[in-house]
N, C-alpha and C positions, 0 to 999 in steps of 0.2 A: 415265745421269743427266745432266740439263742443268746447266751450270755456273752457280752462284749467285754474284753479285757484289754488293759493297756500295756503296751510294750514299747521299748525304746531301741532304735536301730542306729548303727553307725555305718555310713557309706563313704567310700573313697575311690579315687581313680587317678592314675598317672600315665595313661596311654591314650594316644589319639586325641579326640576332642573330649576333654575331661568333663566340661560343663554339660555337654550333650549326653555323655554317658550317665552322669548323675541324674539328669532330667528323665532320661529313658527309664532308668531304674525306678525312680519315684513314680512315674506313670504306671509302670507294670505292677508295682507294689499296690498302688491304689486300685488297680483293676482286679488283681488276683489274691490279695491278702487281707485288706481291710481299709478303713478310712484313716487318712493321714490328717491329724488334727493340728500339727505344728511342725515347721521345718526351721532349722537354724540358719544363720548366715553361712556363706561358703568361706572356708578357711584354707589358706595355702600353707603347706608344711613340707619340710624336707623329708625324703624317704626315711623311714624309721627302721633301723637295724641292717640297712644295706645301702649301697650307693646306686642312685637312679634319679630320674626326673622327679621334680616336686609333685606332691599329691595335692589334690583338692578334696576336702573332707566336709561332710555335713553330719548332723544328727537329726533324727525325726521322732516324733511321737505318733503312735499308731494304735487304733482300737481294732481288735480282731476277734472273731469267734473261733479261731483255730486254736487247737491245742499246741503246745510248744514243738512237739515232734513234727507235726504237719506244717507249722510255720517255718521251721528250718528247711524242710523239703521244698516248700514253695520258693523260699529265698534262693536256695541253691539252683533251682530250675531257672529263676530269673537271671542269675549270674551266667549260667550256661547259655541262655537264650541271647544274652548280650555279648557273648564271645569269650567268656573266661574259661580257661582250661586249668583246673586245679592240679597241682603236682601230686605225685603219689606220697611224697613226704612233706611234712609241715615245715616249709622253708619260706624265707622272705624273698619276694621277687616282684617285678613290675606287674601291674594288673589293670585290665580295662575297667573292671568294677570289683569292688569288695564290699560285701554286706555282712555285718555282724549283729547278732542279737546281744544287746547290752544288759537289759533288764526285762523281766516279764512279771508284771505286777510287783509284789514283794516276795516272790517265790525264790527259793534256793533249789536249783536243779543240778544234779550231777548224774550224767548218763554217759554211755559209751561214745555218743556222737557230739555232745556239747555240754558246756557248763554255763549256768546262769546263776548269778551275775557273771559277766565276762571276766575271766580270771586276770586279764591284763589291763582292764579299762582304767583302774585307779592310778596307774603310773604312765599314762599316755596323754600328753597335752592335746594332741589332735583329736582325741575323743572327749576329754573332760571339758575343754573350753567350749565347744559347740553344745555339749550336753548341759553345761551350767548356764548357757544362754537361754535355753528353752525350759529347763527344769531345775533352777537353782536350789529350790527347797525340797526337792525329792529326797527321801531318805534311802540310803543304800542299805539293803537288808542285812548285810554282814557287819559293816562298820557302825551302823546305826547313826551315822552322821549325814548331813545334807550333801548333795553333790558339790555345792559351792564350798562348803567347809573342807571336803575331801580334796578339792582342787587347790585351795589356798594353804592347807596345813599338811597334807600328806603326799602330794604328787611330787616326786623327785625328778621327773623329766624336765630338763631345762631347754628343750627344743623351742625354736621360735615358731609361733603360730600367728599368721597374718590374715586378718579379715580382708576379703576383696569385695568390690562393689557389686559384682554380678550376683544375681539371685536365682534360686530354683523356684519355679512356679508350683504352688501346691494345688493338686487336683481337688476339685470340689466333690464332696460326697453327694449321694442322691438326696439326702436330707437338706443339704445346702442349695442344691440346684433346683429342686422342684417342691412346690406346695401341693400339686395335684397331678397324678399320673392316671391316664385312662388306658386300660388294656382292652383291645378289641380283637375280633377274629370271627370267622364263620362259625356255624353251628358245629360243636364238637371239637373246636380248635384247642381248647384247654385254657381259655382266658380266666375262668373262675378259679381253676386250680392254681394258676400262676399268681393271681391277685391274692389268694389266701396265703400262699407260701411267702410272697414278698411282704405281706402285712405282718406275718409272724417274725420274719427275719429283720425287718427294718422298723418295727414298732409303728406301723402306719394304721390310720383309721381306714377301715374297709367299707366300701359301698357296693353291695351286691344286688344285681337285678332281681326283682321279685317275680320272675316269670312263673314260678311254680304255683303262685297264688292266683294266676289269671284264669278265670273260669272259661274264657273263650278259646284258650290254647288247644286243649284236646278236641274241641268241636271243630276248630279250624282245620286240623290235620285230617279230619274225616270228611269235611265239606268246605273246601276252600272258598268257593264262590259266595256262599251264603254268609260265612262268618269272617271274611277277610277284613271288611271295613270296621265292624265293632271291635275286632281283635286289635287292629292297628291303632284305633282311637283310644282304646283302654290302655294299651302299652304307652302311648304318647303321654296321656294324662298321668299315669303312674310314674313314669320316668321323670317327667317334669317336676312333679311334686316331691319325689324322693331326692332328686339332685338339688332342688331349691332348699330343702330342709337340711340335708346332710352337709352340703358345701357351705352353707351359711353358718353352721354350728361347728366350728373347728375345735377339736379336742386338744386342750392344752397339754395333755399327757401323751399325745401322739406326735410323731415327727412330721408326717404329711398325710395326704389322703390318696388312696388308690381305689379305683373302681374297675369293675369287670365289664363296663360298657360305657358308651358315649351317646349322648342324645341323638346324634346324627344317624345312628343305626335305625331309628324309627323311620326315617325317610328312605333309607336303603331298602328295608324290607317292604315298605309300602309300595315302592316302585315295582317290586316283583309281584306282589300279591293283589294289588288293586286294579280295577278298570281305570281307563283314562279319566272318566268323569269323577270317579271317587278320588283318584289321586290328585286331581286339580283342587278339589275341595280340601282334601287333607293337607296339601302343600300350603294353602293359605293359612290354615291353623298352625302348621309347623313353623312357618316363617315368623309369626308373631311370638311364638314361644322361644324360638332359638335365640332371639335377641336378648332374652333375659338370663340365659344360662351361662354360667362361668365356663370359660374354655380351659382345657387342661394345659399345663406347662409342657407335658410330653404325651404324645399319642402313640402307643405301641400297638402295631398291627401284627398279629401272629398269623402268618400264612401257612396253611397246611394243604397238601394236595387232596383232591376230592376222594380218592381211594382211602386215604388215611382217615378222613373225616367220617366216611361211612362206617369204617371199622370202629372208630371211637363211639359213634352214635349207637351202634349195635351193642357194644360192650356195656354201655351205661344203662341199657335196657328200659328206657322210658317208653311206655306203651304208645303215647301220643306222637312219638317220633318215628314209629315203625314204617310209616309210609313216605318218609322223606326220600326224594329221588335225586339222582345225579344231576339232572337238569335243573332242579330247584337250587341245589348247592352252587352250581356253576353260575346261575343268575345272581346269587348273593355275592359270589366272588367278584363278578363284573361290577356290581353295584358299589362295593367297597373300593375297587380300583378306580372307578370314575370319581368317587368322592375324594379320594386321596390326591388325585391329580388336580382336582378343581379347587381344593382349599390349600392354597400356597402359604397362608399365614399360620397354619397349624404345624407345630414341630412334630413331624412324623418319622417314626423309626419302624421300618418293615423288617421282620425277622422270619426267614423261612425255617419252620420247625418240622418240616415233613419227615426228617430223619432223626428228630429229637424224641426222647421220652423223659422229659424233665421231672416228671412225677416220681419215676422209679429209678432214674439214673442220676445221682448227684452231680456227676461231671457235666451232664447236659444242662442241668439247672444252673450250675456255676458259669458255664459258657454263655448262657442266655443273659445272666445278670451282668457279666463282663461286657456284653454288647450294649446293654442299657447304660452302664456306667461310662463306657467309652464314647457314647454317642455325642456328637457335636452338631448342633443345628446349622 
């Protein structure tokens, strides 16, 4: 699991729709930087150090696994995305958005690009007032006093700071939004790899399909007609037992549950592999079982084109998968598409990863996680 560290940011805006600018910045920070755990009220203040329209300011608490240098880079990119053009010289001017790192854990950082704690924060009311609201007892690593004590005793800025009624909405983290996420996809789509990576990054309990232990699987790929029914029935029984056991026993030390399959995949594969008479019998058993299974809060379907699937299957080199055909994968694709269209109650996010390599390219993985974080049912 990646180490999560706490940082505090100050955000301000005095151009165009300031509230919307702040909300947009907060949303992008949640998607690209880390989990926002607390946001202050919104405060209106006069421009500091120059004459201009009033600013709206907030402070927020953030947990992130980014190192300070990468954190700064991400925040600058967010400013740029929202339309800010920084001057070549360090001058005071109106701005559509301004994001500053105030504190990073209890570290003292002096580098070419930035200084933490922020060198001017202790003498700025528009920073200290909202920061004291969300972290009054936080110790400043240089003064060794609390934020509230620094505000009351040491801040010489006499500027007026006015709290307004409008509020910024805090985006919920994955941990807060979901108790159970199911990752699905065709054979070779990468669902197990993604489930493992997310489990590590978000401290989630992982439930992995036990397909490697199924004795009928290699036999099925050699003789589909003979072994299709026992294979699908054994898969169904094993998936049912595993999900009933694992979903019922939530780990108090984990944030949520993530699985690399959903029970409905049993029906999808059965439709492809079984004769009509076998499928009718199988469906009766499935319907009884399906009523008892907990449904995921989010169903993520990883779509990958058939050509890439065949490449991935070949690369992982499982002997029993060597005879998988394009036609078979296409039928599985169609089965998933039909299921997704038919179950309107399931919160489904479809992500086309045909051009992704999220295992080997961190930027692809981060893009995929951003899509999941930003999803709204």
